[in-house]
N, C-alpha and C positions, 0 to 999 in steps of 0.2 A: 599762844597767839602773841602775848607780850614779848616773849623772847624773839619771836620772828620779827616783830616790828622794831625792836631795839637793834637787832642785828642789821636790818636793812636801813633804818633811819640813821645809823651811825655814819653812813656815807653822805648824808644830806648836808648841804652848805649851812654854815652857822652865821655868816656875815649878814645876810638879809633875813629878817624874821619872817616876812611874808613868803619868801622863796623857801625857807626852811619848813614852814608850816605846810605849804603845798607839797613839798617833797615827802614829809612824814604822812600826810594824808594819802598820797599815792602809795606809800609803803604799806599803810594799814589796809588799803583796798587790795593791794597785790597779795598780801599775806592771807587775808580772808579768802580770796579767790583760790589761792594755791592750796590752802588747807581744805577748803570745801571740795575742790576737784579731787584731791588725794583721798578724802573721805569716801567720795562716791566710787573711786577706783578700787579702794580697799574693800568696800562693801561688795562690789561686784565680783571681785576675785576670790574673796574668802567667805562671803556670807556673813561676816561680822562687821557691825557698824563701828569700826574703830578708825578715828581720824588721825592724820599725821600730827605729830606733836602731842598726842594723848599719851598718858602713862602706859608703859609697856605692860602686857599681861603676863610676862614671864620673868619678872624681876625676882630678886631673892626674897622680898617681903610678900609678894603676891604671885607666887610662881604659877598658879593655876588659873589666873584671871579671877581671883577672888576666893579660891579654895587653897588653904595652906597645906593641904595633904599632898598636892601635886608639885613636882619639881622636874625641870627639864635640864638634864646634864649635858645636852648637846650631842648625844650619840644616836639621835633618831628615835629615842624612846622617852616615855614619861613614867616617872616613879610615883607610886601612891603609898605614902608612908602610913596611911590609915588602914589600908587593906593588905599591904605587902605585895601588891600586884605591880607588874611592870608592863606597860602598854606600848604597842607600836605607835609611832607618830606619823601622820600622813604628811606628804610634801607636795610641792607643785602649786599651781594656781588654776582657777576654774578654766576649763577649755576642753580639748580633746583628750580621750584616753591615751595612756602611754603604757602599753603592755611590757615595754622594756624596763619599766620602773615599777616593781611590785608594790611600792608605797605611794604611788601617785593617787591623789585624792579623787581623781575622775574615774578610776578603774572600778568596774563592777563585775561580779562573778555569780554564777548560779550555785546553789547548794548541791544540786545534782542535775544530771542530764537525763535524757530518755533514750531507750534503745530504738534505733531507726526503724526496725521492722516489728517493733511492738511498743508503741508510744505509751502503753499503760504501765511499763516497767521503768522505774527510776534506776539510775546507774551512775557509776564512776567510770572514767575512761581507761583506767589501767589498774593493775593489781596493787601498786603502791598506794594510790589514792584511796582505793577500796579498803585496804588494811588500815590506813590512818583514820579514815572515817569510822570504821567499825570500832577502833580502839578509843577514839577521843570524842565521838558524838555521845550525847546523853539524853536523858529525859524520856525514854520510851521503854516499854516492856519487851519490845521486839529485839531479837538478837540475831544478826546485827540490826541496827535501825534501818528503816526503809530508805533506800537511796545509797546504801553503803556497799552494794555489791556490783560486780561487773555484769554485762549483758549475758543472759543465759545462752550457752552454746557458742559464745565468742562472736567474732565478726562474720557476717554473712559473706559467702562466696558461692555463686551459682554452681560451680564445679567442685570445689574442694570442701565446702562447708555450707551446704544448702539449708541446714537446720539452724544456723546462727542467727541471732537477733540483733547483733551489733552492726555498726559501731555505736558507741554512746555519743549522742549528738545533743545539740540545743535547738529546740524548735523544729526538729526534723530536717535540719539543714544538710545533713550528710557529711558535715565536717569531720575529719579524722582526728582532730585534736580539740578537746574541750577542756578549758581551764575552770574547774570547779573550785570552791573555796578550799577543798582538801588537796587538790593539785597545787594551788597557790601556797598553802601552808607548808607542804613538802618542800617547795622551792625556798621558802624562808629558812627552814631548818637546815636544808642542804647547804645554804650559803652561810650558815652560822651567824645569822643576823644579830648585830650588836654583841657578838661574842657568845651567843647562846644557841642551842639547837633543841630546846624544849618548849618552843612556842606552841600555842594551841588556840582554838577558837573559843571565845568566852562562853561560859555557861549561863543559861537562864532557866535551869531546871526547876528552880523554886516556883516558877510560874505554873508548873504542872499541878500545883496544889489548888489552883483556881478551878472552879466548876467549868465544865465544857461550855463554850459559847460566851464566856465572859473574859475576853482577852485583856481587859484593863482592870480587872479586879485587884483588890489589895490582899496580899498574902505575906505572912511572916516567914514562910518556908524559904530556905536557902539551898543552893547559892543563886544569886541574881547578879552575877558579876557585871554584866553589861550596863545595868542600871546604875552602878556606882559612879559612872562618869557622866551621868545626867546632871544638869545644873540645878535641878529641882526635883521634888518627889514626882514620880510618874503621874502624868496627867495634870500637873499643876503649873507648868511653865507659863509665864505671862508674856514672854517674848521668844521669838525664834531667831536662830536655832537654839536648842536647849542643851548644847554641849559646850564645854569649856574651850575657849579658843586655843589654849595651849596644846590641845590634841590635834589641831588641824581640822578643818571643816570639810567632810566629804561632800561631793556633789550630790550623790543620792541620799535622800533623807533617811532611808532605812538601812540598818546594819544587822547582819546575820549573827545568830548565836549558834552554839553547837547542839541546842536542845530541841529535840523533836516534840511536837505537840502530842500529848497523851490522848487528846480527843480525836486526832486524825493524824496518823503516822506519815501522811504525805505532806504535812505542814511542819514548819519549824518556827520557833519564836524569834522575833526580831525586836529591836528597839528603834523607834522613829525619833531621831534626834532633832527634827524640826518641830514636831508636835509634842515631843516629850512623852510618848505613850508606848505601851507594849502592844504588839500585834502578832498574829499568826499569819505567816505567808507561805504560799505553796512552794515547795522545793522544786517543783517541776518547771524547768526552763526559765525561772525568774531570777534575773541578775540584779543584785543590789550591792552595797558596800560591805566590806568585811574588815575587821581590825583584830590583829593578833594580840595575845596576852600570855604572860607566864607568871608563875608564882616565884618570888624571890626567896632564896634559901638562906 
């Protein structure tokens, strides 16, 4: 605030004391109004109550908005020196989804779709996403995890394939193209995002050590990768959102993990970054945020 006032008041006339005081008073009012307006705009766009003129949350001394483990090298990723993980950083501002930008913070994706002619079967829309899901999903005794296969019998056609149960859709929409988190992940790796093609969905498999029906219980079992970027211990955030601003704030409060719930294979673990809690969310047709991670070698 003082820097803003000094800069504006420097242009005030000095010949007349009264006129100079009035000018500086107007400058003070203008600066307060400007900063207050910018604060509201920033809060609306990012979900973070950061005002213009406030210290940046990505400086070299406080790279993670208060967590010295995190650093932003400016390549669209965040490095965590404490865990050795490299995270995708979201971009854009609050508003409409942008499917053309896989890193847009407004985009949401389902863990799996359902077969149009058998809504009880979870599915991936193509062989590539089914393979990636089967290889990288975790936290279940099923092989592969529920939701990692294609529709049995392929896509339905009344003449050539009347026994097919596909295509894989979201909400029975009949759409021929469904972008699940595994399709999205394949797109990131195919694009060699930030120079790497070993991106994956973060694990919360340690949560499967919790008793069934207790999604927010405390467990020492690892890994719980998605929890490592919470701003406080799970369930103890005093303010929302509970994520560090350096990561970019997703519009949807919930973020997928790769871990299927051991209590019910039709559910996967998520972290709610607004409440700061762990939850189990149905894979079926539910679209929320997703963030890629990789282990630095």
